[in-house]
C-alpha positions in Angstrom: 155.0 130.2 176.1 155.0 129.4 179.8 154.2 131.8 182.6 155.7 131.9 186.0 154.0 132.9 189.2 155.9 135.2 191.5 155.9 133.4 194.9 156.3 136.6 196.8 153.2 138.2 195.3 152.7 141.8 194.0 155.0 144.5 195.2 153.7 146.5 198.2 153.4 150.3 198.0 154.2 152.3 201.2 151.6 154.6 202.5 151.9 157.7 204.7 148.7 157.0 206.5 145.8 154.5 206.7 142.3 155.0 208.1 140.1 152.1 209.0 136.5 152.7 210.2 134.6 150.1 212.1 130.9 150.4 212.5 129.7 148.4 215.5 126.0 148.0 216.3 125.7 146.7 219.8 121.9 146.5 219.9 120.1 143.2 219.6 116.8 145.0 219.6 116.6 144.5 215.8 116.6 140.8 216.2 113.7 140.5 218.6 110.2 140.0 217.6 107.7 142.6 218.9 104.0 142.1 219.6 101.6 143.4 216.9 101.3 147.2 217.0 104.7 147.9 218.5 107.7 149.3 216.6 111.5 149.5 217.2 112.4 153.0 218.6 115.5 153.5 216.4 113.8 152.6 213.2 110.9 154.9 213.9 113.3 157.7 214.9 115.2 157.4 211.6 112.0 157.4 209.6 110.4 160.4 211.3 113.4 162.8 211.8 115.4 162.6 208.5 118.9 162.6 210.2 122.0 164.0 208.6 124.0 161.5 206.6 127.7 161.1 207.2 129.4 162.0 203.9 132.3 159.5 204.4 130.3 156.4 205.5 126.9 157.2 204.1 125.2 156.2 207.4 122.7 158.3 209.4 124.1 160.4 212.3 121.9 159.9 215.3 121.2 163.1 217.3 121.0 161.7 220.9 120.5 165.2 222.3 117.1 165.2 220.7 116.4 161.5 220.7 113.0 161.3 222.3 109.4 161.0 221.4 
């Protein structure tokens, strides 16, 4: 028995809508090495404030209205 491969590929299914989410992190702070005793602000903020988690993406939502100290 021989099998043939469809050169066109699988059939496409039309969709009424499509949502694509891009998460862009524009900070290079995470890549820099800090002197001993210093910490990155964002990492500390996330650890100390238990931010809400976005139900769709599973990532923390940063509250910039209360992002200090």
